[in-house]
FILOVEX-509404 format. One record per residue: x, y, z of N, C-alpha, C, O in turn; residue in one letter. Coordinates in steps of 0.1 Angstrom, whole numbers, plus 5000, padded with zeros to 4 digits. Layout:
# FILOVEX-509404
XYZXYZXYZXYZA;...
This chain:
# FILOVEX-509404
437852539656436952549668436052429669435452389659M;436052369681435252249683433852279685433552369694T;432952219678431552239680431052169693431452059696S;430052239700429452179712428152109708427552059717N;427852109696426552039692426851889692427751829686I;425951819700426151669701425951599688425151649680P;426651489686426451409674425051359673424451319683A;424451359661423151319659423051169661423851099654R;422151109669422150969670421650899657420950959649P;422150779655421750699643420350639645419850629656G;419850599633418550529634418750389640419750319637F;417750349647417750219654417950109643418650009646A;417250119632417350009622418649999615418949909608Y;419550109617420950099612421950049622423150049620N;421450019634422249979645422349829645421449759650D;423549779641423649629640423549559653422949449654A;424049629664424049569677422549549682422249449688D;421749659679420349649682419649539674418849459680F;419849539661419149449653419449299657418649209655I;420649279662421049139666420649109680420948999685D;420049199687419749189701418449109704417649089694S;418249059716417048989720415849079718414749039713D;415949209721414849299719414349319705413149339703E;415249299696414849319681414449189675414249179663A;414249079682413848949676412548959668412548909657R;411549029673410349049665410649109651409949079641P;411549199651411849269638412549169629412249169617L;413449079634414048989625413048879620413148839609R;412148839629411048749624410248809613409948749603I;409848939615409049009605409849019592409249009581M;411149049593411949059581411948929573412048929561A;411948819580411948689573410548659567410448559559E;409548729570408348729563408248829552407848789540Y;408548949555408349059545409349059534409049089523M;410549009536411648999526411148909514411148949503G;410948779517410448689507409148739500408948719488P;408248799508406948839503407248949492406548939481L;408049039495408449139485409049079472408649119461R;409948989474410548919463409548839454409648849442S;408748769461407748689453406848769445406448739434F;406348879451405548969444406249039432405749049421R;407449079435408249149424408549049412408449089401K;408748919416409048819405407848759399407948669391E;406648799404405348749399405248599400404848529391N;405648549412405448409415404048389421403748449431I;403248299414401948279419401848169429401248179440C;402448059426402347939435403547849432404247859423D;403647749441404847659440404447509442403347479447T;405347429437405247279440406447259449407647279444I;406247209461407347199471407847059471407046959471V;409147039470409846919472410546909485411346999489F;410246809493410946779505411746649503411346559495F;412846629511413546509511414946529516415346639519G;415646419519416946429526418046489518418146479506S;418846569526420046629520421146519519422146539512A;420946409525421946299525421946209513422846129511R;420946219505420746139493421646199481421346309477I;422646119477423546169467423246089454422845979454K;423546159442423246089430424045959428423545869421P;425245949434426045829432425845729444426545619444E;425045759454424945669466423945559464423345539453G;423745479475422845369474421345409471420545329466P;420945529475419645579472419645679460418745759459L;420645669452420845769441419645769432419445879425G;418945659431417745669421416745769425416145829417R;416645799439415645899443416146039439415346129435F;417446059439418046189434417646209419417146309415Y;417946109411417646109397416146129394415846199385Q;415346059401413946069399413346199404412346249397E;413846259414413446389419413846489408413046579405A;414946479403415446569392414546559379414146659373R;414246429376413346409364411946459367411346529358E;411346439378410046479381409946639381409046689376L;410946699387410946839388411046899374410346999371S;411746839365411746879351410446869344410046949336G;409746749346408446729340407446829345406746879337L;407446859358406446959363406747099358405847169354I;408047129357408447259352408047279337407447389333T;408247179329407947189315406447199313405847279305R;405647129321404247139321403747269325402847329319W;404347319336403947449342404247569332403447659330A;405347549325405747659315404747659303404647759296E;404047549301403047539290401747599293400847619284S;401447639305400147679310399947829305400847909304L;398647859301398347999296398248089308397148119313P;399348149312399348239323400448339322401548299317S;400248459326401248569325402148559337403248619338S;401748489347402548469360403348349359403148259351A;404248329368405048209370404248109378404148129390H;403847999372402947909378403747779383404647739376R;403347729394403847599399405447599399405947499394Y;406047699404407447699405408047599415407547599426V;409047529411409647429420410347499432411147589429I;409947459444410547509456411147399464410547299466C;412347419469412947329478413547399490413547519492S;414147319499414847369511416147429508416847479517G;416647429495417747499491419147429493420147479488G;419147319500420447249502420747149492420347159480G;421447039496421846929488420846819487419746839491G;421346709481420446589481419246609472419346659461G;418046569478416846579471416546729467415946759457I;416846819476416646959474417447009462416847079453M;418646969461419446999449418846939436418747009426E;418446819437417846749426416646819421416446839408A;415746869430414546939426414947069419414347099408A;415847149424416147279418416947249405416747329395N;417747149405418447109392417547079381417747129370R;416546989384415646949373414847069367414647079355G;414447159376413647279372414547369363414147419353A;415847389367416747469360417047409346417047489336T;417247279346417547219333416347219324416547219311E;415147229329413947239321413647389316412647409310A;414547479320414447619316413447699325413047809321G;413147659337412247729346413047799357414247779359G;412247879364412747949376412547849388411647769387R;413347859398413247769409413647829422414647909422T;412947799433413147869446413947779456413747659456I;414747839464415447769475415247849488415647969489G;414747779498414547839511415547779521415247679527L;416747829521417847769528417747809543417147909547N;418247719552418247749566419747749571420547669567I;420047849580421347859586421447759597420647759606S;422447669596422747569606424147579611425047639605L;424347519623425747529629426747469619427847519617P;426447359613427247299602426647349589425847279583H;427047459584426347539574425847449563426547369557E;424547469560423947419548424047519537423447629538Q;424847489527425047589516423947579506423547469503R;423547689501422547689490423147619478424347639474P;422347529471422847459460422947559448422247659448N;423747519438423947619427422847629416423047699406P;421747549418420747549408419547639411418647639403Y;419647709422418547799426418647929417419747979415I;417447979413417448109406417948219415417448229426T;418948289412419548389421418648479429418748499441P;417648529422416648629428415648549437414848619443D;415748419437414748339444415448249455414948149458L;416648289459417348219469417248299482417648419483S;416848229493416548299506417248219517417348099517F;417748299527418348239538417548269551417148389553E;417248169559416448179570417248149583418048059583F;416948219594417448179607416448099615416748009622H;415148139613414048079621413347969613412847989602Y;413447839618412747729611411247759609410747719598F;410547819618409147829617408747929606407747919599F;409648029604409348119593409648059579408948079569M;410647969579410947899567409747799563409347789552R;409247739574408147649571406847719567406047669559K;406647839572405547919568405647949553404647939546L;406847979548406948009533406847879525406447889513W;407247769531406947639523405447629521405047589510F;404647659531403247639530402447749523401447729517A;403047869524402247989520401947989505400848039502H;402847939497402547949483402347809477402047789465L;402447699485402347569480401047529475400047559481A;401047469463399747409458399847259457398847189455R;401047199459401247059460402547029466403447119466A;402646909472403846879480404246739475403446649475L;405546719472406146589468407246559479408146639480V;407046449486407946419497408746299494408146189494V;410046309492410946199490411446149503411246219513F;412046029504412645979516413546079523414346149517P;413346089536414146179544414046149559413446049563G;414746229567414846209581414046299590412846329586G;414546349601413846429610413246559604412046589606F;414046629596413646749590412446729580411546799580G;412646619572411546589562410246549569409246589565T;410446469580409246429587408546549594407346559594L;409346639599408746759605408046839595406846889598D;408546859583407946939573406646869568405646939565E;406746739566405546669561404446669571403346699567L;404746649584403646649594403046789596401846799599M;403846889594403347029595402147039584401047089588E;402447009572401347019562400246929564399046969562I;400446799568399346709570398546759582397246739582L;399146809592398346859604397446979600396346989604T;398047069592397247189587396047149579395047199580L;396347039570395246989562394146919570392946939569S;394646829579393746759588392846839596391646809598Q;393446949601392647039611391847149603391247239610T;391947149590391147249582391747389583390947479582G;393047399586393647529587394047589574394547709573K;393947519563394247569550392947579542392147489541L;392847689535391647709527391647629514390647569510E;392847609509393047529497393647389500394647379508Q;393147289494393647159497395047149490395147189478K;395947089496397347069491397546929488397646849498I;397546879476397846739473399246709478400246779476P;399346599486400646549491400946409485400146319486V;402146409479402546279472403746229480404746299481I;403646109486404746049492405445959482404845859477L;406645999479407445929468408245819475409145839483Y;408045689470408745579475407845499485408045509497G;406845429480405845369488406445279499406045279510H;407445199495408045099505408745179516408545139528A;409445279513410145359524409145409534409245399546Y;408045479529407145549538406345459546406045479558W;405945339540405145249548406045169558405445109568N;407345169556408245109567408545209578408545179590E;408745339574409145439584407945479592408045509604V;406745499586405545539593404445429591404045399580I;403945379602402845279602401545349602400945369613N;401145399590399845479590398645399594397845449601F;398645269591397545179595397445169610396345159616D;398545159617398645159631398045279638397345279648A;398345399632397745519637396245519637395545559646L;395645459626394245449625393745349635392745369642V;394445229636394045119645393945169659393145129667R;394945249663394945299677394145419680394045479691H;393445459669392545579671393245709671392645809676G;394445719667395245849667394845939655394946059656M;394445879644393945949633392645879628392445759631I;391845949620390745879614391145809601392045849595A;390345709597390645639585390545739573391345719563A;389745839574389645939563390946019562391146079551A;391746029572392946109571393946039562394846109557D;393745919559394645849549394445899535395245879526L;393345979533393046039520393846169518393746229507E;394546209528395346339527396546319519397146429515L;396946199516398146179508398046059499397145979501F;398846059489398945949479400345899477401245979480K;400545779472401845729470402245729455401345709446F;403545749452404045729439405445669439406145689449A;405745589429407045519428407745549415408845489413D;407245639407407945679395407545819391406445859395D;408345889384408046029380406746049373406046149375P;406445959363405245979356403945969364403046049363A;403945869374402845859383402745979392401646039394T;403846029397403846149406403346269398402546349404A;403746289386403246399378401746389376401046499377L;401246279373399846259371399046289384398046359383R;399546249395398846269408398846419411397946479416L;400046489408400046629411399046709402398346789406V;399046669389398146739379396646709383395846799383Q;396346589387394946559391394546639404393446689405E;395546649413395246729425395046879423394446939431G;395646929412395547069409394447109399394147219398L;393747009393392747029383391647119388391147199380N;391247109400390047189405390447329410389547399413S;391747359410392147489415392147589404392447559392Q;391647719407391647819397393047869393394047839400P;393147929382394447979377394548129380394048209373V;395348169391395448309394396448379385397348319379P;396248509383397148589375397948679384398748769379E;397948659397398748729406399048639418398448529419K;400048669426400448579437399248539445398448619450P;399048409446397848349453398348299467398348169469A;398548379476399148339489398048259497396848299497F;398448159503397548069511397148149524397848239528A;396048119529395548189541395148079551394747969547H;395348109564394848019574393348049577392948169577S;392647949580391247969583391048039596391748009606R;390148129597389748189610388348149614387448159606S;388148099626386848049630386148159638385048129643E;386748269640386048379648385048449639385348489628R;383848469645382748539637383148669633383748749640P;382848709620383148839615384548869611384848979607G;385348759612386748779608387048709595386548599593R;387848769587388248709574389448619577389848589589G;390048569566391248489568392448579567392448679561T;393548529573394848609572395948539578397048589578G;
């Protein structure tokens, strides 16, 4: 006998067509925030050192020294971080998850026995996560702006190797947040490869034309070898407290009576 009771509708969050629809875009954006947040808390990640740089730099190519030096620096930072007296995972190396400098950063951290994060982005010509990311700390993003939020959210220092449009975009995001006072904590920014950066960006011209203040040049420093970069990172972090739980960055709120969030 056929029942006349109508089939019970499924939950909207189990409806793949709905989740992929324009109407559900806010849910997908929230998922790219809440998913990593849950994982970082579960894995007791306090803070990160973020490496930016080109995916096009290969270890055997003409700029291969930058790959090798990113790998070396990542290992130095990881061994130093592992020696700190903390029950949490401190200063975990974080990259964009792909090849080139990103791979070198994750590789150096893994070889030094540390955990390491990859924030990969889905692209038309797929960027594959490199094999050196800690499996539980590998994330895939659809939205560039949510990926950039997570770069900034846990970052306590930034090391920027030579790169193209993507690297410039990520670098300028952090410099703008620092310049405009939107970050509660100062993030030391190390531009690796003095000659490259001074050729690609004429910082002095920006000051001369009045586009930035001379004091804005204090937002970053240059390094040309791993030992110098490590020292600059450590000096920049010396004044920061040592948290025992995830220390998520907050944006400043200028509205009276409102906290940060």
